[in-house]
N, C-alpha and C positions, 0 to 999 in steps of 0.2 A: 462253086463244092457239092457234092451227093451227101456227105454223111459229114456230122458232130461224134466230137467223142470228148469226155470229161474227165477228168479224174480228180476227187478230193481227199488232201491227205490232211491226217492232225501235226503234220510237219510241217513247218517252214522250208529249213531247210533239207529235209527228202524229197520237199514239192520242187524245190527248187534243181538241184539231182536229177530228179525223174524231167524235168521239162527239157533239160539239155537232153538224157539220152531219148526221151520223147524226138524232138528233134532232131537226132543222128541216123535215126532208127527209120524213117521214113521222110518223104514227101510232103511234107503237111503244111496246111497254116495257122500261124499260132494264135490265137484269137482274145486268149487271155492265159496270163501266168503272174499270177498276183495274192500276196497274203489277203484274208480274208476277215469279218466277224472272226472271234475269239477264238485267233490266232491259228486257224484254217488256212488249207493254200489250195489254189481253183489252179486248174490245168485246163482248157479248153484251145480245142485245136477241128480244124476242119480237112477237107478231102476226099479224096474218094473211099471207094469203102476198105479197099484193101491196105491201104496206107494209113487211114484211121484206123483200122485194126491193129496192125504191125506197131504201130508207134504208141497205143495203147498198152499191147501185152509188154513193149519197154519198160515203159514207167511203170506199169505195176510189177517189174522184175524187179527196182530197185529197192521197194520195200512194202508187200503184199502188204505186214503186218500194221503197216499206218493209214490203210486207206479208208477212208468212210465211207465214200460214195461213187460210183461210176457212172456214165453209161455211153451207148453207142447208138447214134441212130442211124440206120440209112436211108436215104430215098429222104433227107430231111426237108423240111416248107420250106423253101425259098426265102419268105421272111424272119426266119432265122438269125440269120449272121448281122445282118441289119440290125435287126432288132438290140441283139448283144450290141454292138457295136456302137447303138443312141444313131445312127446315120438316116433313121429311117425318117420316110419325109410324108407327111400326109395333108389332103387338102383341105378334106372337110372332114371332122367330128361330128356326128351324129348322136350316137350312145357310147358308151366308154365301159368295156367289163374289164375286172382285175380278177387276177389270182393268185392269192398269195398262199406260199411253202412253205417250208419250215426247211428244205433244203434245195442246194444249188440245180443239182441232179431232176428230182420233180418238177421243178419249176419249166427247167428246160424242156421236160416230155409233155407237159401241161400245155407248154405253149404250142410245141408241133401239135399237139391232139386238138387243142383249139383252131388254129390256121386250118387244117386241115378238114375240118366238121364244116363249115359254112365260112362265106365271103365276107371276111374280116382282114382287116390292116393290123398285123403286130407292130406296137407303136413301141412299146422296150420290156425288154429281158431282160432287169437290175438283177445283179446277182451276188446278193450277200457284202456289198461294202456299205459301212455304217446304219447296218441295220440289224444287227445283232445274229448274224451269220442265216438269215433267212431270205428269201427271194419274193419277186413276184414279175408276173408279167403284164402290161396295158394291153388292150387292142381294140379299136374301134370300128364303125359300121352302121347298120340301121339294126334298131332294136331288137328285130325278131335273128337277125343272123348273130349278133353275140349277146343272145341267150344261148342260141344254140352252140355256140363255140364256150361259152364258159362255163355250160353245162359239160361238153364235151371232153374239154382241160379239166375241168376238176375232180373228173370221174378216177384220174388214175393214184393223186394225193390222195382224195378219201379213199381208195382203196391202201392206200400202201399209210392209211395214218397219219400223212403229212403235209393236209391240208388245212393252214392258219383260214383262210375264207377266201370267200367266192363272194362279189359282189357287181352288179351291172348296174349303169346308171344311164337312163334312156334320158335322152334332151337335155344333155350335159351342159352345163353354162359355159359360154364362148371362153372364159377365164381361164377355169378349170382346162376344161379342157385342153387350152393352149398349157399351159405350165405342166402338163404331163409330158409335151414334145422334148 
C-alpha cells in the first residue's frame, strides 16, 4: 500500500455510513473502522494514491460537517500499516521513543515523519481506544536514531498544538520493552 487515509467523525452512525461509501468508491484496504474514545469514529484505509483519494472524497461527501480530522499521506512509510495493526516484529529493543498526540491523524503523521527521519522500527501506533481519544506511537532503535526520529516526528504535532508528550528512553529495561510489543 502506497498511501494511507483517515477520516475521524464526531458521529458513530455517520462514521459507519461513510465507511460503507468509502469501500464502495474505490479498491482500498480497510485498516480500521471503529468507534473510539469520547464517542468518535475513526476510519483508516490504505491503497494506491488514486484509490485512497477517491475513497476519502466519498467519505467526506457523507457528512462534511461531522468530520473532526482527516489525513492523506502518499508514499507512507511501510512500517505504518504493521504498527497500526499491531503485527510488528522486533528482534532487539535498545532505546524506545514515544510520541503522544491529542488526535489520531497527528499521531499517524508523527509516526510517518519519525520513521522516514532515522533508522528506527515503528513498534505500535495506538489510536484512541481506551486512552481518552489520544494516540501514541512507540518506536525503537539505537539511541541516536530514536532521538532523531522522535524530534522529527514530534515537530508536526508541536506546530499544530497537538503534542501531549514525547519521550526517549535509552537502554530500556527488557521487561518494559517487551511489554510494549
